[in-house]
ZALUMDREN-821408 format. One record per residue (C-alpha): residue in one letter; x, y, z; residue number from 0. Coordinates in Angstrom, 1 decimal, padded with zeros to 4 digits. Layout:
! ZALUMDREN-821408
[pt 'a', [X, Y, Z], NUM]
...
//
This chain:
! ZALUMDREN-821408
[pt 'm', [-018.6, 038.5, -032.2], 0]
[pt 'i', [-021.1, 041.3, -032.3], 1]
[pt 'f', [-020.2, 042.2, -028.6], 2]
[pt 'k', [-016.5, 042.3, -029.5], 3]
[pt 'm', [-017.0, 044.5, -032.6], 4]
[pt 'r', [-019.2, 046.9, -030.6], 5]
[pt 's', [-016.7, 047.1, -027.8], 6]
[pt 'l', [-013.8, 047.7, -030.3], 7]
[pt 'r', [-015.7, 050.4, -032.0], 8]
[pt 'i', [-016.7, 052.2, -028.8], 9]
[pt 's', [-013.1, 051.9, -027.5], 10]
[pt 'l', [-011.8, 053.5, -030.7], 11]
[pt 'l', [-014.4, 056.2, -030.2], 12]
[pt 'f', [-012.9, 057.0, -026.8], 13]
[pt 'v', [-009.4, 057.0, -028.1], 14]
[pt 'l', [-010.5, 059.7, -030.5], 15]
[pt 'i', [-012.0, 061.6, -027.6], 16]
[pt 'i', [-008.7, 061.4, -025.7], 17]
[pt 's', [-006.7, 062.5, -028.7], 18]
[pt 'a', [-009.1, 065.4, -029.3], 19]
[pt 'c', [-008.7, 066.5, -025.7], 20]
[pt 'g', [-005.0, 066.0, -025.6], 21]
[pt 'f', [-004.3, 069.7, -025.4], 22]
[pt 'a', [-005.8, 069.7, -021.9], 23]
[pt 'g', [-003.5, 067.1, -020.7], 24]
[pt 'a', [-000.9, 069.7, -019.6], 25]
[pt 'q', [-003.3, 070.9, -017.0], 26]
[pt 't', [-005.5, 067.8, -016.2], 27]
[pt 'q', [-004.4, 064.3, -016.0], 28]
[pt 'v', [-006.5, 061.9, -018.1], 29]
[pt 'k', [-007.0, 058.5, -016.6], 30]
[pt 'v', [-008.3, 055.7, -018.9], 31]
[pt 'l', [-010.2, 053.0, -016.9], 32]
[pt 't', [-011.9, 049.8, -017.8], 33]
[pt 'l', [-014.8, 048.3, -015.8], 34]
[pt 'p', [-012.6, 045.7, -014.0], 35]
[pt 'e', [-010.2, 048.4, -013.0], 36]
[pt 'v', [-013.0, 050.6, -011.6], 37]
[pt 'i', [-014.3, 047.6, -009.6], 38]
[pt 'e', [-010.9, 046.9, -008.1], 39]
[pt 'i', [-010.3, 050.5, -007.1], 40]
[pt 'a', [-013.8, 050.6, -005.5], 41]
[pt 'k', [-013.1, 047.4, -003.6], 42]
[pt 'r', [-009.8, 048.8, -002.3], 43]
[pt 'q', [-010.6, 052.4, -001.4], 44]
[pt 's', [-014.3, 053.4, -001.8], 45]
[pt 'p', [-016.2, 054.6, 001.2], 46]
[pt 'd', [-018.6, 051.6, 001.0], 47]
[pt 'a', [-015.6, 049.2, 001.0], 48]
[pt 'l', [-014.1, 050.9, 004.0], 49]
[pt 'a', [-017.4, 050.9, 005.9], 50]
[pt 'a', [-017.8, 047.1, 005.2], 51]
[pt 'q', [-014.3, 046.6, 006.7], 52]
[pt 'h', [-015.3, 048.5, 009.8], 53]
[pt 'r', [-018.5, 046.5, 010.2], 54]
[pt 'f', [-016.7, 043.2, 009.8], 55]
[pt 'r', [-014.0, 044.3, 012.3], 56]
[pt 's', [-016.7, 045.0, 014.8], 57]
[pt 's', [-018.2, 041.5, 014.4], 58]
[pt 'y', [-014.7, 040.0, 014.5], 59]
[pt 'w', [-013.8, 041.6, 017.9], 60]
[pt 'q', [-017.3, 040.8, 019.2], 61]
[pt 'y', [-016.5, 037.1, 018.5], 62]
[pt 'r', [-013.1, 037.4, 019.9], 63]
[pt 'n', [-014.6, 038.8, 023.1], 64]
[pt 'y', [-017.0, 035.9, 023.3], 65]
[pt 'k', [-014.1, 033.4, 023.0], 66]
[pt 'a', [-012.0, 035.3, 025.5], 67]
[pt 'g', [-014.9, 035.1, 028.0], 68]
[pt 'l', [-014.6, 031.3, 027.9], 69]
[pt 'm', [-010.9, 031.3, 028.9], 70]
[pt 'p', [-009.6, 031.5, 032.5], 71]
[pt 'm', [-009.5, 035.0, 033.8], 72]
[pt 'l', [-006.7, 036.2, 036.2], 73]
[pt 't', [-007.4, 039.4, 038.1], 74]
[pt 'l', [-005.6, 041.4, 040.7], 75]
[pt 'd', [-007.6, 043.5, 043.1], 76]
[pt 'g', [-006.3, 045.9, 045.7], 77]
[pt 't', [-007.2, 048.6, 048.2], 78]
[pt 'l', [-004.3, 050.9, 049.0], 79]
[pt 'p', [-005.6, 052.1, 051.5], 80]
[pt 's', [-009.1, 052.5, 052.8], 81]
[pt 'l', [-009.1, 055.1, 055.6], 82]
[pt 's', [-012.0, 055.4, 058.1], 83]
[pt 'r', [-012.6, 057.6, 061.0], 84]
[pt 's', [-016.0, 057.4, 062.8], 85]
[pt 'i', [-017.9, 057.0, 066.0], 86]
[pt 'e', [-019.5, 053.6, 066.3], 87]
[pt 'k', [-021.6, 051.6, 068.7], 88]
[pt 'i', [-020.2, 048.5, 070.4], 89]
[pt 't', [-022.2, 046.0, 072.4], 90]
[pt 't', [-020.5, 044.2, 075.3], 91]
[pt 'p', [-021.9, 042.2, 078.3], 92]
[pt 'e', [-021.7, 045.4, 080.3], 93]
[pt 'g', [-023.9, 047.2, 077.8], 94]
[pt 'd', [-023.7, 049.4, 074.7], 95]
[pt 'f', [-020.9, 051.9, 074.3], 96]
[pt 'f', [-019.9, 054.5, 071.7], 97]
[pt 'y', [-016.3, 054.9, 070.8], 98]
[pt 'e', [-014.1, 056.6, 068.2], 99]
[pt 'r', [-012.8, 054.3, 065.6], 100]
[pt 'n', [-009.8, 055.3, 063.4], 101]
[pt 'l', [-008.3, 052.7, 061.1], 102]
[pt 'a', [-006.7, 052.0, 057.7], 103]
[pt 'n', [-007.5, 048.9, 055.7], 104]
[pt 'y', [-005.3, 047.4, 053.0], 105]
[pt 't', [-006.2, 044.4, 050.8], 106]
[pt 'a', [-004.7, 042.6, 047.9], 107]
[pt 'a', [-006.3, 039.6, 046.1], 108]
[pt 'l', [-005.3, 037.4, 043.2], 109]
[pt 's', [-008.2, 035.5, 041.5], 110]
[pt 'l', [-008.3, 032.9, 038.8], 111]
[pt 's', [-011.8, 032.1, 037.5], 112]
[pt 'k', [-013.2, 030.0, 034.6], 113]
[pt 'n', [-016.8, 029.9, 033.3], 114]
[pt 'i', [-018.2, 026.3, 032.8], 115]
[pt 'g', [-020.0, 026.4, 029.5], 116]
[pt 'l', [-021.6, 023.0, 029.9], 117]
[pt 't', [-023.3, 023.7, 033.2], 118]
[pt 'g', [-023.4, 027.5, 033.3], 119]
[pt 'g', [-021.4, 027.7, 036.5], 120]
[pt 'q', [-018.0, 029.1, 037.5], 121]
[pt 'i', [-015.0, 027.7, 039.3], 122]
[pt 'f', [-012.5, 029.9, 040.9], 123]
[pt 'l', [-009.2, 030.0, 042.8], 124]
[pt 'n', [-008.1, 033.0, 044.9], 125]
[pt 's', [-005.6, 034.1, 047.4], 126]
[pt 'd', [-005.8, 037.3, 049.4], 127]
[pt 'l', [-004.1, 039.2, 052.2], 128]
[pt 'q', [-005.6, 041.9, 054.4], 129]
[pt 'r', [-004.0, 044.4, 056.8], 130]
[pt 'i', [-005.7, 046.6, 059.3], 131]
[pt 'd', [-004.1, 049.4, 061.3], 132]
[pt 'l', [-006.0, 050.6, 064.3], 133]
[pt 'f', [-005.0, 054.1, 065.4], 134]
[pt 's', [-005.3, 055.2, 069.0], 135]
[pt 'd', [-002.7, 056.0, 071.6], 136]
[pt 's', [-000.7, 053.3, 069.9], 137]
[pt 't', [-001.0, 051.7, 066.5], 138]
[pt 'v', [-002.2, 048.1, 066.4], 139]
[pt 't', [-001.6, 046.1, 063.2], 140]
[pt 's', [-003.1, 042.8, 062.3], 141]
[pt 'y', [-003.0, 040.6, 059.2], 142]
[pt 'l', [-005.4, 038.1, 057.7], 143]
[pt 's', [-004.4, 035.7, 055.0], 144]
[pt 's', [-006.2, 033.3, 052.8], 145]
[pt 'p', [-003.3, 031.5, 051.0], 146]
[pt 'l', [-005.7, 029.4, 048.9], 147]
[pt 'n', [-009.4, 029.2, 048.3], 148]
[pt 'i', [-011.1, 026.9, 045.8], 149]
[pt 'g', [-014.8, 027.2, 045.1], 150]
[pt 'i', [-017.7, 026.9, 042.7], 151]
[pt 'r', [-020.8, 028.9, 041.9], 152]
[pt 'q', [-023.3, 026.7, 040.2], 153]
[pt 'p', [-027.0, 027.4, 039.3], 154]
[pt 'l', [-028.6, 024.0, 039.3], 155]
[pt 'f', [-031.8, 024.5, 037.2], 156]
[pt 'n', [-031.4, 028.0, 035.9], 157]
[pt 'y', [-031.2, 029.1, 032.3], 158]
[pt 'n', [-027.7, 028.5, 030.9], 159]
[pt 'p', [-026.7, 031.4, 028.6], 160]
[pt 'f', [-023.3, 029.8, 027.8], 161]
[pt 'r', [-024.9, 026.7, 026.3], 162]
[pt 'w', [-026.9, 028.7, 023.8], 163]
[pt 'a', [-024.0, 031.2, 023.1], 164]
[pt 'r', [-021.8, 028.2, 022.1], 165]
[pt 'r', [-024.3, 027.6, 019.3], 166]
[pt 'v', [-025.2, 031.1, 018.4], 167]
[pt 'e', [-021.9, 033.1, 018.5], 168]
[pt 'p', [-020.0, 031.0, 015.9], 169]
[pt 'm', [-022.9, 031.2, 013.6], 170]
[pt 'r', [-023.1, 035.0, 014.1], 171]
[pt 'y', [-019.4, 035.3, 013.2], 172]
[pt 'n', [-019.8, 033.1, 010.1], 173]
[pt 'e', [-022.7, 035.3, 009.1], 174]
[pt 'a', [-020.4, 038.3, 009.4], 175]
[pt 'e', [-017.9, 036.7, 007.1], 176]
[pt 'r', [-020.5, 036.0, 004.5], 177]
[pt 'r', [-022.1, 039.4, 004.9], 178]
[pt 'y', [-018.7, 041.1, 004.3], 179]
[pt 'i', [-018.3, 039.2, 001.0], 180]
[pt 'e', [-021.9, 040.3, 000.1], 181]
[pt 'd', [-020.9, 043.9, 001.0], 182]
[pt 'v', [-017.9, 043.7, -001.3], 183]
[pt 'e', [-020.2, 042.4, -004.1], 184]
[pt 'q', [-022.5, 045.3, -003.4], 185]
[pt 'v', [-019.5, 047.6, -003.9], 186]
[pt 's', [-019.0, 046.0, -007.3], 187]
[pt 'i', [-022.7, 046.7, -008.1], 188]
[pt 's', [-022.4, 050.3, -007.1], 189]
[pt 'a', [-019.2, 050.6, -009.2], 190]
[pt 'v', [-020.9, 049.1, -012.2], 191]
[pt 'n', [-023.9, 051.5, -011.9], 192]
[pt 'l', [-021.6, 054.6, -011.6], 193]
[pt 'f', [-019.3, 053.3, -014.4], 194]
[pt 'f', [-022.1, 052.9, -016.9], 195]
[pt 's', [-023.7, 056.1, -015.8], 196]
[pt 'l', [-020.6, 058.0, -016.7], 197]
[pt 'l', [-020.0, 055.8, -019.8], 198]
[pt 'd', [-023.5, 056.6, -021.1], 199]
[pt 'a', [-023.0, 060.3, -020.4], 200]
[pt 'q', [-019.7, 060.3, -022.3], 201]
[pt 'i', [-021.2, 058.4, -025.2], 202]
[pt 'r', [-024.1, 060.8, -025.3], 203]
[pt 'q', [-021.7, 063.7, -025.3], 204]
[pt 'k', [-019.7, 062.1, -028.2], 205]
[pt 'i', [-023.0, 061.5, -030.1], 206]
[pt 'q', [-024.1, 065.0, -029.7], 207]
[pt 'q', [-020.6, 066.3, -030.8], 208]
[pt 'i', [-020.8, 064.1, -033.9], 209]
[pt 'n', [-024.4, 065.3, -034.5], 210]
[pt 'l', [-023.3, 068.9, -034.1], 211]
[pt 'a', [-020.6, 068.4, -036.7], 212]
[pt 'n', [-023.0, 066.7, -039.1], 213]
[pt 'n', [-025.6, 069.3, -038.6], 214]
[pt 'd', [-023.1, 072.1, -039.2], 215]
[pt 't', [-022.0, 070.4, -042.4], 216]
[pt 'l', [-025.6, 069.9, -043.6], 217]
[pt 'y', [-026.4, 073.6, -042.8], 218]
[pt 'q', [-023.5, 074.8, -044.9], 219]
[pt 'i', [-024.6, 072.6, -047.7], 220]
[pt 'a', [-028.2, 073.7, -047.3], 221]
[pt 'r', [-027.2, 077.4, -047.4], 222]
[pt 'g', [-025.5, 076.8, -050.7], 223]
[pt 'r', [-028.5, 075.0, -052.1], 224]
[pt 'f', [-030.8, 077.7, -050.9], 225]
[pt 'n', [-028.7, 080.4, -052.6], 226]
[pt 'i', [-029.1, 078.6, -055.9], 227]
[pt 'g', [-032.7, 078.0, -055.3], 228]
[pt 't', [-032.8, 074.1, -055.1], 229]
[pt 'i', [-034.4, 074.0, -051.6], 230]
[pt 'a', [-037.1, 076.1, -049.9], 231]
[pt 'e', [-036.4, 078.5, -047.1], 232]
[pt 'n', [-038.5, 076.3, -044.8], 233]
[pt 'e', [-036.1, 073.4, -045.2], 234]
[pt 'l', [-033.1, 075.7, -044.5], 235]
[pt 'l', [-034.8, 077.0, -041.4], 236]
[pt 'q', [-035.5, 073.4, -040.3], 237]
[pt 'i', [-031.8, 072.5, -040.7], 238]
[pt 'e', [-030.7, 075.6, -038.8], 239]
[pt 'l', [-033.0, 074.7, -036.0], 240]
[pt 's', [-031.5, 071.3, -035.9], 241]
[pt 'l', [-028.0, 072.9, -035.7], 242]
[pt 'l', [-029.1, 075.1, -032.8], 243]
[pt 'n', [-030.6, 072.1, -031.0], 244]
[pt 'a', [-027.4, 070.2, -031.5], 245]
[pt 'r', [-025.4, 073.0, -029.9], 246]
[pt 'a', [-027.7, 073.0, -026.9], 247]
[pt 'a', [-027.5, 069.2, -026.7], 248]
[pt 'v', [-023.7, 069.3, -026.6], 249]
[pt 'e', [-023.7, 071.8, -023.7], 250]
[pt 's', [-026.2, 069.7, -021.8], 251]
[pt 'a', [-024.3, 066.5, -022.4], 252]
[pt 's', [-021.0, 068.1, -021.3], 253]
[pt 'l', [-022.6, 069.2, -018.0], 254]
[pt 'd', [-024.0, 065.7, -017.5], 255]
[pt 'v', [-020.6, 064.2, -018.0], 256]
[pt 'e', [-019.1, 066.5, -015.4], 257]
[pt 'm', [-021.8, 065.6, -012.9], 258]
[pt 'k', [-021.5, 061.8, -013.5], 259]
[pt 'm', [-017.7, 062.0, -013.5], 260]
[pt 'f', [-017.8, 063.8, -010.1], 261]
[pt 's', [-019.9, 061.0, -008.7], 262]
[pt 'l', [-017.6, 058.3, -009.9], 263]
[pt 'k', [-014.4, 060.1, -008.7], 264]
[pt 's', [-016.0, 060.7, -005.3], 265]
[pt 'f', [-016.9, 057.0, -005.0], 266]
[pt 'l', [-013.4, 055.9, -006.1], 267]
[pt 'r', [-011.7, 058.7, -004.1], 268]
[pt 'i', [-009.8, 059.9, -007.1], 269]
[pt 'p', [-008.3, 063.4, -007.0], 270]
[pt 'e', [-010.3, 066.2, -008.5], 271]
[pt 'd', [-007.6, 067.2, -011.1], 272]
[pt 'v', [-007.9, 063.8, -012.8], 273]
[pt 's', [-010.3, 063.4, -015.7], 274]
[pt 'l', [-011.7, 059.9, -016.4], 275]
[pt 'q', [-012.2, 058.3, -019.8], 276]
[pt 'l', [-013.9, 054.9, -019.7], 277]
[pt 'i', [-013.6, 052.0, -022.1], 278]
[pt 'a', [-016.8, 050.1, -022.8], 279]
[pt 'p', [-016.5, 046.5, -021.7], 280]
[pt 's', [-017.7, 043.4, -023.6], 281]
[pt 'a', [-020.3, 041.1, -022.0], 282]
[pt 'p', [-019.1, 038.9, -019.2], 283]
[pt 'a', [-018.2, 035.4, -020.4], 284]
[pt 'a', [-020.7, 033.8, -018.1], 285]
[pt 'p', [-022.5, 030.7, -019.3], 286]
[pt 'v', [-026.3, 030.3, -019.2], 287]
[pt 'i', [-027.0, 029.8, -015.5], 288]
[pt 'd', [-029.0, 026.9, -014.2], 289]
[pt 'a', [-031.6, 028.3, -011.7], 290]
[pt 'q', [-031.5, 025.3, -009.4], 291]
[pt 'l', [-027.8, 025.5, -009.1], 292]
[pt 'a', [-028.0, 029.2, -008.2], 293]
[pt 'v', [-030.7, 028.5, -005.6], 294]
[pt 'n', [-028.6, 025.7, -004.0], 295]
[pt 'e', [-025.5, 027.8, -003.9], 296]
[pt 'g', [-027.5, 030.7, -002.4], 297]
[pt 'r', [-028.8, 028.4, 000.4], 298]
[pt 'e', [-025.3, 027.1, 001.0], 299]
[pt 'n', [-023.4, 030.4, 000.9], 300]
[pt 'r', [-025.6, 033.4, 001.8], 301]
[pt 's', [-025.5, 035.0, 005.2], 302]
[pt 'd', [-029.3, 035.1, 005.2], 303]
[pt 'a', [-029.4, 031.3, 004.9], 304]
[pt 'l', [-027.3, 031.0, 008.0], 305]
[pt 'a', [-029.3, 033.7, 009.8], 306]
[pt 'f', [-032.5, 031.7, 009.3], 307]
[pt 'e', [-031.1, 028.9, 011.4], 308]
[pt 'r', [-029.6, 031.2, 014.0], 309]
[pt 'r', [-032.9, 033.1, 014.5], 310]
[pt 'm', [-034.7, 029.8, 015.2], 311]
[pt 'i', [-032.1, 028.9, 017.8], 312]
[pt 'v', [-032.4, 032.3, 019.4], 313]
[pt 'a', [-036.2, 031.9, 019.5], 314]
[pt 'e', [-035.8, 028.4, 021.1], 315]
[pt 's', [-033.4, 029.8, 023.7], 316]
[pt 'g', [-036.1, 032.4, 024.6], 317]
[pt 'v', [-038.6, 029.6, 025.3], 318]
[pt 'n', [-035.9, 027.8, 027.4], 319]
[pt 'k', [-035.1, 030.9, 029.3], 320]
[pt 'a', [-038.8, 031.6, 030.1], 321]
[pt 'k', [-039.3, 028.0, 031.4], 322]
[pt 'a', [-036.1, 027.9, 033.4], 323]
[pt 'e', [-036.5, 031.3, 035.1], 324]
[pt 'n', [-040.0, 030.7, 036.2], 325]
[pt 'r', [-039.9, 027.4, 038.0], 326]
[pt 'f', [-038.0, 025.8, 040.9], 327]
[pt 'n', [-034.5, 027.1, 041.0], 328]
[pt 'a', [-031.5, 026.4, 043.2], 329]
[pt 'n', [-028.0, 027.9, 043.4], 330]
[pt 'l', [-025.0, 026.2, 044.9], 331]
[pt 'y', [-022.0, 028.1, 046.3], 332]
[pt 'a', [-019.2, 026.1, 047.9], 333]
[pt 'v', [-015.7, 027.2, 049.0], 334]
[pt 'y', [-012.8, 025.3, 050.7], 335]
[pt 'g', [-009.6, 027.1, 051.7], 336]
[pt 'l', [-007.0, 028.0, 054.2], 337]
[pt 't', [-006.8, 031.0, 056.4], 338]
[pt 'q', [-004.6, 032.5, 059.2], 339]
[pt 's', [-004.3, 035.7, 061.2], 340]
[pt 's', [-001.4, 037.3, 062.9], 341]
[pt 's', [000.0, 040.6, 064.1], 342]
[pt 'd', [003.2, 039.9, 062.3], 343]
[pt 'l', [003.4, 039.6, 058.5], 344]
[pt 's', [006.2, 037.0, 058.7], 345]
[pt 't', [003.9, 034.5, 060.5], 346]
[pt 'v', [000.6, 035.2, 058.8], 347]
[pt 'y', [001.2, 032.3, 056.4], 348]
[pt 'k', [002.4, 029.8, 059.0], 349]
[pt 'n', [000.1, 026.9, 060.1], 350]
[pt 'p', [-003.0, 028.0, 058.3], 351]
[pt 'q', [-006.3, 026.7, 059.4], 352]
[pt 'd', [-008.9, 025.2, 057.0], 353]
[pt 'q', [-012.2, 026.9, 056.3], 354]
[pt 'q', [-015.3, 025.8, 054.4], 355]
[pt 'r', [-018.4, 027.4, 053.3], 356]
[pt 'l', [-021.5, 025.9, 051.6], 357]
[pt 'v', [-024.6, 027.8, 050.6], 358]
[pt 'l', [-027.6, 026.2, 048.8], 359]
[pt 'g', [-030.3, 028.7, 047.9], 360]
[pt 'i', [-033.6, 027.8, 046.5], 361]
[pt 'q', [-036.5, 029.7, 044.9], 362]
[pt 'v', [-039.9, 028.1, 044.6], 363]
[pt 'p', [-042.8, 030.0, 043.0], 364]
[pt 'i', [-046.0, 029.3, 044.9], 365]
[pt 'l', [-048.5, 031.8, 043.8], 366]
[pt 'd', [-047.9, 034.1, 040.8], 367]
[pt 'w', [-051.4, 034.5, 039.4], 368]
[pt 'g', [-050.4, 033.0, 036.1], 369]
[pt 'l', [-047.4, 035.1, 035.5], 370]
[pt 't', [-045.1, 032.1, 034.9], 371]
[pt 'r', [-047.5, 030.5, 032.5], 372]
[pt 'g', [-048.0, 033.8, 030.7], 373]
[pt 'k', [-044.2, 034.4, 030.2], 374]
[pt 'i', [-043.8, 030.9, 028.8], 375]
[pt 'k', [-046.8, 031.3, 026.4], 376]
[pt 'l', [-045.4, 034.6, 025.3], 377]
[pt 'a', [-042.0, 033.1, 024.5], 378]
[pt 'e', [-043.6, 030.2, 022.6], 379]
[pt 's', [-045.8, 032.7, 020.6], 380]
[pt 'd', [-042.6, 034.7, 019.7], 381]
[pt 'r', [-041.0, 031.5, 018.6], 382]
[pt 'e', [-043.8, 030.5, 016.3], 383]
[pt 'l', [-044.0, 034.0, 014.9], 384]
[pt 'e', [-040.3, 033.9, 014.2], 385]
[pt 'r', [-040.7, 030.4, 012.5], 386]
[pt 't', [-043.5, 031.8, 010.3], 387]
[pt 'a', [-041.4, 034.8, 009.3], 388]
[pt 'v', [-038.4, 032.6, 008.6], 389]
[pt 'q', [-040.4, 030.2, 006.4], 390]
[pt 'q', [-041.8, 033.1, 004.3], 391]
[pt 'e', [-038.4, 034.7, 004.0], 392]
[pt 'm', [-036.9, 031.4, 002.8], 393]
[pt 'i', [-039.6, 031.2, 000.1], 394]
[pt 'd', [-038.8, 034.8, -000.9], 395]
[pt 'f', [-035.1, 034.0, -000.7], 396]
[pt 'd', [-035.4, 031.2, -003.3], 397]
[pt 'q', [-037.8, 033.2, -005.5], 398]
[pt 'e', [-035.5, 036.2, -005.6], 399]
[pt 'i', [-032.6, 034.1, -006.8], 400]
[pt 'f', [-034.7, 032.3, -009.3], 401]
[pt 'l', [-036.1, 035.5, -010.8], 402]
[pt 'k', [-032.6, 037.0, -011.0], 403]
[pt 'v', [-031.3, 034.0, -012.9], 404]
[pt 'm', [-034.2, 034.3, -015.4], 405]
[pt 'q', [-033.5, 038.0, -015.8], 406]
[pt 'f', [-029.8, 037.4, -016.3], 407]
[pt 'n', [-030.3, 034.7, -018.9], 408]
[pt 'm', [-032.8, 036.9, -020.7], 409]
[pt 'q', [-030.4, 039.8, -020.7], 410]
[pt 'r', [-028.0, 037.8, -023.0], 411]
[pt 'g', [-030.6, 037.7, -025.7], 412]
[pt 'q', [-031.6, 041.4, -025.1], 413]
[pt 'l', [-027.9, 042.4, -025.5], 414]
[pt 'e', [-027.5, 040.6, -028.8], 415]
[pt 'i', [-030.6, 042.3, -030.1], 416]
[pt 'a', [-029.4, 045.7, -028.9], 417]
[pt 'a', [-026.0, 045.2, -030.5], 418]
[pt 'k', [-027.6, 044.2, -033.8], 419]
[pt 's', [-030.0, 047.1, -033.7], 420]
[pt 'd', [-027.1, 049.5, -033.1], 421]
[pt 't', [-025.2, 048.1, -036.1], 422]
[pt 'v', [-028.3, 048.3, -038.3], 423]
[pt 'a', [-029.2, 051.9, -037.2], 424]
[pt 'v', [-025.7, 053.2, -037.9], 425]
[pt 'k', [-025.7, 051.7, -041.4], 426]
[pt 'r', [-029.2, 053.1, -042.1], 427]
[pt 'y', [-028.1, 056.5, -041.0], 428]
[pt 'e', [-025.1, 056.5, -043.2], 429]
[pt 'v', [-027.2, 055.4, -046.2], 430]
[pt 't', [-029.9, 058.0, -045.4], 431]
[pt 'k', [-027.3, 060.7, -045.1], 432]
[pt 'q', [-025.8, 060.0, -048.5], 433]
[pt 'r', [-029.3, 059.9, -050.0], 434]
[pt 'y', [-030.0, 063.3, -048.5], 435]
[pt 'l', [-026.8, 064.7, -049.8], 436]
[pt 'i', [-027.7, 063.8, -053.4], 437]
[pt 'g', [-031.2, 065.1, -052.9], 438]
[pt 'k', [-033.2, 061.8, -052.9], 439]
[pt 'i', [-034.9, 062.4, -049.5], 440]
[pt 'g', [-035.9, 065.3, -047.2], 441]
[pt 'i', [-034.6, 066.5, -043.9], 442]
[pt 'i', [-037.3, 064.8, -041.9], 443]
[pt 'd', [-036.2, 061.4, -043.0], 444]
[pt 'l', [-032.6, 062.3, -042.2], 445]
[pt 'n', [-033.6, 063.5, -038.7], 446]
[pt 'l', [-035.5, 060.3, -038.1], 447]
[pt 'a', [-032.6, 058.1, -039.0], 448]
[pt 'q', [-030.3, 060.2, -036.8], 449]
[pt 't', [-032.7, 059.8, -033.8], 450]
[pt 'e', [-032.9, 056.1, -034.3], 451]
[pt 'k', [-029.1, 055.8, -034.5], 452]
[pt 'd', [-028.7, 057.7, -031.3], 453]
[pt 'n', [-031.3, 055.7, -029.5], 454]
[pt 'a', [-029.9, 052.4, -030.7], 455]
[pt 'q', [-026.4, 053.2, -029.5], 456]
[pt 'q', [-027.7, 054.4, -026.1], 457]
[pt 'g', [-029.9, 051.3, -026.0], 458]
[pt 'y', [-026.9, 049.1, -026.4], 459]
[pt 'i', [-025.1, 050.7, -023.6], 460]
[pt 'a', [-028.2, 050.5, -021.4], 461]
[pt 's', [-028.5, 046.8, -022.2], 462]
[pt 'l', [-024.8, 046.2, -021.5], 463]
[pt 's', [-025.2, 048.0, -018.2], 464]
[pt 's', [-028.2, 045.9, -017.2], 465]
[pt 'y', [-026.3, 042.7, -018.2], 466]
[pt 'w', [-023.3, 043.5, -016.0], 467]
[pt 'r', [-025.5, 044.7, -013.1], 468]
[pt 's', [-027.5, 041.5, -013.2], 469]
[pt 'f', [-024.3, 039.5, -013.3], 470]
[pt 'y', [-022.9, 041.1, -010.1], 471]
[pt 'e', [-026.3, 041.1, -008.4], 472]
[pt 'l', [-026.5, 037.3, -009.0], 473]
[pt 'r', [-023.0, 036.9, -007.5], 474]
[pt 'k', [-024.1, 038.8, -004.4], 475]
[pt 'l', [-027.3, 036.7, -004.1], 476]
[pt 't', [-025.4, 033.4, -004.3], 477]
[pt 'l', [-021.8, 034.2, -003.4], 478]
[pt 'f', [-020.8, 032.0, -006.3], 479]
[pt 'd', [-018.6, 032.8, -009.3], 480]
[pt 'f', [-020.4, 031.4, -012.3], 481]
[pt 'i', [-017.4, 032.0, -014.6], 482]
[pt 'e', [-014.9, 030.2, -012.4], 483]
[pt 'g', [-017.5, 027.7, -011.2], 484]
[pt 'r', [-016.6, 028.0, -007.5], 485]
[pt 'r', [-017.7, 029.8, -004.3], 486]
[pt 'i', [-016.5, 033.3, -003.8], 487]
[pt 'l', [-013.8, 033.4, -001.1], 488]
[pt 'f', [-011.9, 036.1, 000.8], 489]
[pt 'n', [-008.8, 036.1, 002.9], 490]
[pt 'f', [-010.0, 038.0, 006.0], 491]
[pt 'n', [-006.5, 038.3, 007.3], 492]
[pt 'd', [-006.0, 041.1, 004.7], 493]
[pt 'i', [-008.4, 043.3, 006.7], 494]
[pt 'p', [-006.5, 045.6, 009.1], 495]
[pt 'd', [-006.8, 044.7, 012.8], 496]
[pt 'v', [-008.0, 041.2, 012.0], 497]
[pt 'e', [-005.7, 038.4, 013.1], 498]
//
């Protein structure tokens, strides 16, 4: 109830500001915004939101490229033509001779290939046609066709990058999705900070304007009392000094409002000719949050939680690679196909002959002076170092969420105290002001009451800002909506260029 009363009073205060500044509306458009409206605008068009979209699109297309690499690839290669004119040596039974060679070579090949993720090899089909024109006293043309070749390239014991990519790449893309939601929540946090920065400046400006009006009234009254001899000149001078300080404070507060408004409009990409007036929000209707629930949701939803697992898989793949690349290796290359040659294009595909090719290459390290063992030990050391780092980051991960929950739950009590203090300080100032007007107390007591009133009102806004900031920081840390009681989701198809 206190929160609602405070919000209503501050909202009415800003309505008065808008009414007082209505004469400027003919030149400057005044836009009244609430905190939810500022957050929605920020999510839609702020530079940070657009940058988050670009980062996610980059991750999306990286994942799409990975999946495309697993699909069959059809390519067409051609040489149209390759011209050569040279003097070359030819060896015959009669001896070596040099002769002038002048030819044109044309080729066209159609290939279909597919990576085998399970084994790390590749199967392929291809068909090609070649033509050679030899230029001399007469042109001699010949054709060579390979209507169909089927083959396989297969490392037998080598490191298989496809096997590890099948585990890592989907996790990396899932991280990108979660990280995008975290970036959106960070946009909300930035919007909250800028919103309350301007709201606090506008409230300070209004406070200083009210104080200036009060000090001006008190100064007029004090001059009358001084003229009839009921107060000393020292007290009149003290009141005049307060009036001068109030005028300086109004000018300083007005400048601060302009600076904070420029920052918020720049973040929201709002035109310069628009003036913003903010409505103070009430506290979010979030329940008292259970710390263990928040930690569990953070482990389940955060991108960092998924990154911990991915980093360990990558470290394990490094060890596997070091072991596989520094031991006995073999590569198999096998092709079976058909081929034919002819001087006539119409007959080059008739009665093709079969052709086979089989290559088995091996690599056996015999003496490397401990290089193989050193590479493996280095990879194992990197893996253990990564495991230690991940374990510590997981502890810090849980502790960060736990402390943020404690801070958020504490902010509720702090906000209630700040709201009550503001109400009490306002009432005390009004009582003190009336007592001063009837001559019961001096100017020092009145100035003290005014300072306490101003500090209490600003303290309430600061406490409200901390409460909202903690609320959105907790959403970012857990990707969980504690008001709705569900995980924060996003339709990624709404992002341009994401299918």
